[in-house]
C-alpha positions in Angstrom: -22.7 15.6 -38.9 -24.6 16.0 -35.7 -22.6 15.1 -32.5 -24.8 12.0 -31.6 -25.3 9.0 -34.0 -27.9 6.4 -33.5 -27.6 3.0 -35.3 -30.8 0.8 -35.3 -30.9 -2.8 -36.5 -33.6 -4.9 -37.6 -33.1 -8.7 -36.5 -34.2 -11.2 -38.9 -31.9 -11.0 -42.0 -29.9 -8.2 -40.4 -28.2 -9.6 -37.0 -28.9 -13.3 -37.9 -29.8 -15.4 -41.0 -33.3 -16.6 -39.7 -35.3 -16.7 -43.0 -34.4 -20.1 -44.1 -35.7 -21.3 -40.7 -38.7 -19.2 -40.7 -39.5 -20.8 -44.1 -39.0 -24.2 -42.6 -41.3 -23.3 -39.7 -44.1 -21.9 -42.0 -43.9 -25.2 -44.2 -44.4 -27.4 -41.3 -47.1 -25.1 -40.0 -48.8 -25.0 -43.3 -48.4 -28.5 -44.2 -50.5 -29.5 -41.1 -53.4 -27.5 -42.9 -52.6 -29.2 -46.4 -51.1 -26.0 -47.8 -47.7 -25.9 -49.5 -46.5 -22.5 -50.6 -43.7 -22.0 -52.9 -40.3 -20.4 -52.1 -41.4 -17.6 -54.6 -44.7 -17.0 -52.6 -42.5 -16.9 -49.5 -40.2 -14.4 -50.8 -43.1 -12.1 -52.0 -45.4 -12.7 -49.0 -43.3 -13.7 -46.0 -39.9 -11.9 -45.6 -40.4 -8.7 -43.6 -43.9 -9.2 -43.3 -45.9 -9.4 -40.0 -47.5 -12.8 -39.0 -50.9 -11.4 -39.2 -50.3 -10.6 -43.0 -48.5 -13.8 -43.7 -51.3 -16.0 -42.0 -54.1 -14.0 -43.5 -52.6 -14.1 -46.9 -51.9 -17.9 -47.2 -55.1 -19.0 -45.2 -57.1 -16.7 -47.3 -58.9 -15.0 -44.6 -58.5 -12.5 -41.8 -56.6 -13.9 -38.9 -56.7 -11.8 -35.8 -57.5 -11.7 -32.1 -57.2 -14.8 -30.1 -56.9 -17.1 -33.2 -53.8 -14.9 -34.4 -52.1 -15.2 -31.0 -52.6 -19.1 -31.0 -51.4 -19.5 -34.5 -48.5 -17.2 -33.9 -47.4 -19.0 -30.9 -47.5 -22.3 -32.8 -45.5 -21.1 -35.6 -42.8 -19.0 -33.5 -42.5 -22.1 -31.2 -41.7 -24.2 -34.2 -39.1 -21.5 -35.4 -37.5 -21.2 -32.1 -37.1 -25.0 -31.8 -35.7 -25.4 -35.3 -33.4 -22.3 -35.1 -32.0 -22.6 -31.5 -29.2 -24.8 -32.1 -27.9 -22.7 -35.2 -28.1 -19.1 -34.0 -25.2 -17.3 -35.3 -24.5 -13.7 -36.1 -24.1 -12.4 -39.5 -20.3 -12.1 -40.3 -18.8 -9.0 -38.6 -21.7 -7.5 -36.9 -20.6 -7.9 -33.4 -17.2 -6.2 -34.1 -18.9 -3.6 -36.1 -21.3 -2.9 -33.0 -18.3 -2.7 -30.7 -16.8 -0.2 -32.8 -19.9 2.0 -33.1 -20.2 1.8 -29.4 -16.5 2.8 -28.9 -16.8 5.9 -31.0 -20.0 7.1 -28.9 -22.8 5.9 -31.1 -26.0 4.8 -29.6 -27.5 1.4 -30.6 -30.9 -0.1 -30.9 -32.9 -3.3 -32.1 -36.2 -2.9 -33.7 -37.9 -6.0 -34.9 -41.4 -7.2 -36.1 -40.5 -10.5 -34.4 -42.0 -11.6 -31.0 -40.2 -10.7 -28.0 -39.4 -14.5 -27.3 -37.5 -14.8 -30.7 -35.5 -11.7 -29.9 -34.7 -13.1 -26.3 -33.6 -16.3 -28.0 -31.2 -14.2 -30.4 -29.9 -11.9 -27.6 -29.2 -15.0 -25.3 -26.8 -16.3 -28.1 -25.3 -13.3 -29.7 -23.4 -11.1 -27.2 -24.9 -7.7 -28.1 -27.6 -7.0 -25.5 -25.3 -4.8 -23.2 -24.5 -2.6 -26.1 -28.2 -1.8 -26.8 -29.9 1.3 -25.6 -33.3 0.4 -27.2 -34.8 -3.0 -27.7 -38.3 -3.3 -29.4 -40.2 -6.3 -30.6 -43.6 -6.8 -32.3 -45.4 -6.4 -28.8 -43.9 -2.9 -28.3 -45.7 -1.3 -31.1 -49.5 -0.7 -32.3 -48.5 -0.4 -36.0 -45.9 -2.8 -37.9 -43.7 -2.0 -40.7 -43.8 -0.5 -43.2 -45.2 2.0 -40.5 -42.4 4.1 -39.1 -43.7 3.6 -35.3 -41.0 1.2 -34.2 -38.2 3.3 -35.6 -39.7 6.6 -34.2 -40.0 4.8 -30.9 -36.4 3.7 -31.0 -35.0 7.3 -31.7 -37.1 8.6 -28.8 -35.6 5.7 -26.6 -32.2 6.5 -27.8 -32.7 10.3 -27.1 -32.1 11.4 -30.7 -34.0 12.8 -33.7 -34.8 10.8 -36.9 -32.2 12.8 -38.9 -29.5 11.4 -36.4 -30.4 7.7 -37.2 -29.1 5.1 -39.6 -31.2 1.9 -39.8 -29.9 -1.4 -41.1 -32.7 -3.4 -42.8 -33.1 -6.3 -45.2 -36.7 -6.2 -46.4 -39.0 -3.8 -48.4 -41.3 -3.3 -45.7 -38.3 -2.5 -43.3 -36.5 -0.1 -45.5 -39.9 1.6 -46.2 -40.5 1.9 -42.5 -37.0 3.4 -42.0 -37.4 5.9 -44.9 -40.9 6.8 -43.6 -39.4 7.7 -40.4 -37.0 10.2 -42.1 -33.8 8.1 -41.5 -31.0 7.0 -43.4 -30.9 3.3 -44.5 -28.3 0.5 -45.2 -29.8 -2.3 -47.1 -28.5 -5.6 -46.1 -28.6 -8.0 -49.1 -29.3 -11.2 -47.2 -32.8 -11.9 -48.4 -33.2 -9.6 -51.4 -31.3 -7.8 -54.2 -30.8 -4.2 -54.2 -33.2 -3.7 -57.0 -35.9 -5.4 -54.8 -35.6 -3.0 -52.1 -36.3 0.9 -52.1 -33.3 3.2 -52.6 -31.0 2.8 -49.8 -27.9 5.2 -48.7 -25.6 2.0 -48.8 -25.8 -1.6 -49.5 -23.8 -4.5 -47.6 -23.7 -8.3 -47.9 -22.2 -8.4 -44.3 -20.4 -6.3 -41.8 -16.7 -7.3 -42.4 -15.7 -3.9 -44.0 -17.9 -1.6 -42.0 -16.7 0.9 -39.6 -18.0 3.8 -37.4 -16.2 6.1 -39.9 -18.0 4.7 -42.9 -21.4 5.3 -41.2 -20.5 8.6 -40.1 -19.7 9.5 -43.7 -23.3 9.0 -44.6 -24.2 12.2 -42.8 
């Protein structure tokens, strides 16, 4: 194994269980427009997807530019309002991050969510001071499954892709990490392992994870 190990976390479904609240926010958003997507449609076309994709898919036309910004702010504002009282980290993640840090690993967060959502999570989950790289949707030009956010994270952390392990829960997120040439741990919070591309390891939560188990992936 190389001397330096980098661990990069997606946010939604990886640090916190936000998907039910995103579903509620989108339901409210779409109901105002006389649309009522099913849970199956959300599973296929929402989790792990960018807002531009989600809005364009369900509204059945290209949503971009100023209209996208306005719709995104409306929906994400609903999400933050709904979720703020309930922010809670996935079991074991804070202790796991502390163990990684204590063993010299460098840590980052790379999410497709807007910066305001990330700031909400980081204001409630005590991990910000452990992070050497923090990237949100505004920080990249191309979204997952494009590897840009993970390659940029590696540069920020001073490592090469083959020194990185990514924690992801969605098909597009796992694909982005694989496209970046990184090892991947699949977090089974919103998908089964059969619904994700092949990962190096699969977990339900972080209660049994340690630096040693991650180092053993190399």
